[in-house]
VOZADO-537032 format. One line per field, with one value per residue (C-alpha): x, y, z; residue number from 1; residue in one letter. Coordinates in steps of 0.05 Angstrom, whole numbers. Each point is the difference from the previous one (the first is absolute). Example, Ala and Ser with C-alpha at 12.3 -4.5 7.8 and 13.67 -1.06 7.14 Angstrom:
# VOZADO-537032
x	[246 27]
y	[-90 69]
z	[156 -13]
pos	[1 2]
code	[A S]
END
This chain:
# VOZADO-537032
x	[124 70 10 -15 42 -38 4 -52 -74 -35 -75 -49 -73 -59 -66 -39 31 -7 -69 -6 43 1 20 54 31 -6 32 58 12 6 49 41 -1 25 59 -19 54 -39 -74 -31 -71 -31 -72 -19 -69 -21 -26 49 -29 6 70 24 -34 30 69 3 -22 50 55 -15 2 65 33 -16 40 54 -14 -8 -66 5 -59 -11 0 -24 52 -55 -31 68 10 -69 2 71 23 74 0 -31 6 -4 -16 30 -63 -10 38 70 48 31 -69 -17 65 -13 -69 19 70 69 -17 -59 7 -15 -3 -8 -30 50 -37 56 45 70 0 -61 33 63 -42 -36 66 27 -65 8 -46 9 -17 -20 -52 0 -53 -42 44 -59 -73 -34 -72 7 27 -16 22 68 57 48 68 62 34 68 -23 4 74 14 -34 38 66 -15 -54 20 -68 -44 -43 -72 -26 -75 -48 -28 50 -17 33 22 35 24 66 15 -13 43 57 -4 14 -65 6 -76 -57 -66 -61 -75 -43 51 2 -67 -43 34 -40 54 30 49 28 3 39 49 10 18 45 38 26 42]
y	[358 -15 -25 -75 -57 -28 -74 -51 -12 52 -5 25 13 -26 37 -65 -37 62 25 52 46 -43 -63 38 29 -64 -41 48 5 -76 1 53 -39 -60 38 33 51 43 8 21 26 -23 20 10 28 71 15 56 14 -73 -6 63 -23 -69 23 51 -51 -51 52 13 -75 -11 59 -32 -60 43 -34 39 3 2 21 -38 41 66 53 50 -48 -14 75 12 -58 13 -69 -17 -8 -27 -59 18 -44 15 41 36 65 27 -17 70 33 -49 14 75 -10 -48 25 -29 -47 -34 -73 -9 -69 -17 -61 -29 -64 -46 55 16 61 29 -10 35 58 4 0 57 38 -5 -57 -32 -71 -40 -54 -61 -52 -39 -59 -48 2 58 6 76 7 -64 29 24 -25 -48 24 -44 -11 21 73 6 -18 44 59 -11 3 53 46 -1 20 -41 -48 -22 -66 -7 -48 -63 -1 -48 -24 -62 37 63 -32 -13 72 27 -47 27 70 34 48 1 -46 34 -41 11 -63 -46 48 33 -60 -42 -22 29 61 13 -71 1 66 -31 -60 46 46 -58 -19 63]
z	[-85 -24 -71 1 -26 -60 15 20 -9 -43 15 -52 18 -40 -2 -12 59 43 -17 55 42 62 -38 -36 63 40 -56 -10 75 4 -58 35 65 -39 -27 -66 -17 -50 -17 -66 -4 -65 -18 -73 14 -18 70 17 69 21 -27 37 64 -3 -21 56 52 -26 3 73 14 -37 34 68 -23 -33 -66 -66 -36 -76 -44 -65 -63 29 20 18 49 30 9 29 48 25 -22 -4 -75 -63 -47 -74 -59 -68 -18 66 -10 -2 56 0 9 55 36 -4 30 56 17 7 58 -34 -20 -74 -30 -73 -34 -50 -21 -25 -28 26 -48 35 67 -23 -26 67 38 -43 14 75 19 69 -20 -62 -5 -45 -15 -8 20 10 -22 36 23 4 -71 -37 -67 24 -44 35 25 4 67 -28 -7 76 2 -61 33 65 -38 -52 29 74 26 46 -40 11 -28 -13 -31 31 58 56 64 -40 -56 35 19 -73 -17 57 -19 -71 25 22 58 10 -18 -15 21 -4 4 31 59 7 -18 54 61 46 -34 56 -1 -76 0 49 -45 -58 41 32 -69 -1]
pos	[1 2 3 4 5 6 7 8 9 10 11 12 13 14 15 16 17 18 19 20 21 22 23 24 25 26 27 28 29 30 31 32 33 34 35 36 37 38 39 40 41 42 43 44 45 46 47 48 49 50 51 52 53 54 55 56 57 58 59 60 61 62 63 64 65 66 67 68 69 70 71 72 73 74 75 76 77 78 79 80 81 82 83 84 85 86 87 88 89 90 91 92 93 94 95 96 97 98 99 100 101 102 103 104 105 106 107 108 109 110 111 112 113 114 115 116 117 118 119 120 121 122 123 124 125 126 127 128 129 130 131 132 133 134 135 136 137 138 139 140 141 142 143 144 145 146 147 148 149 150 151 152 153 154 155 156 157 158 159 160 161 162 163 164 165 166 167 168 169 170 171 172 173 174 175 176 177 178 179 180 181 182 183 184 185 186 187 188 189 190 191 192 193 194 195 196 197 198 199 200 201 202 203 204 205 206 207 208]
code	[M S R P T L R G L Y A I T D S T L M A D D R R L L D S V E Q A L R G G A R I V Q Y R D K S D D D A K R L R Q A S A L N E L C R R F E I P L I I N D D P Q L A H R S G A A G V H L G Q Q D G A L A E T R Q L L G A E A I I G I T C H D S L A L A Q H A A R G G A D Y V A F G A F F P S R T K P D A R P A R L S V L D E A R R Q V Q L P T V A I G G I S V D N A G Q I I A A G A D M V A V V H A L F A A D D I R A Q A R R F Q Q Q F]
END
């Protein structure tokens, strides 16, 4: 798979909404058919066997659509499942060590909250994209501190890496986020809790 352009709908899985393997795979396939450009597998459980099984199956699915699979917070799982990369929080390990483990072609994203300084540090360390948020109240992370829209434009001008916006993003407010400078909008509930996931993904992707 050639290195993807990091722009568009960034779909993040939810272990509550997708309680079993079949629901997970079916939901992600519908998001891919609707136009999702990147998928992140997020499961905070300690069931290592389940997480490896699901991540490996998702990776096979995403490869069929030539879309990268990113693993949340776990470089070892990304390595073991063959995923395209990993997304790291500020407490999830060193970027340099992750790059050494996953290789030069891996996609490594970094959570930067509302901080341009963290984004600049990530860029110097060799990250492939930076993520900011939460821009709106989030069901996934209700205690996340708010981020200002202006940080997206500042990052575009000063950091010059693709930017992901996350936190309470819906079809109704995604256009505002994209206009402010986001290259990708990361969505959990507003995508995977929809009655028609494929149509909802298309609504998001059309805004790019």
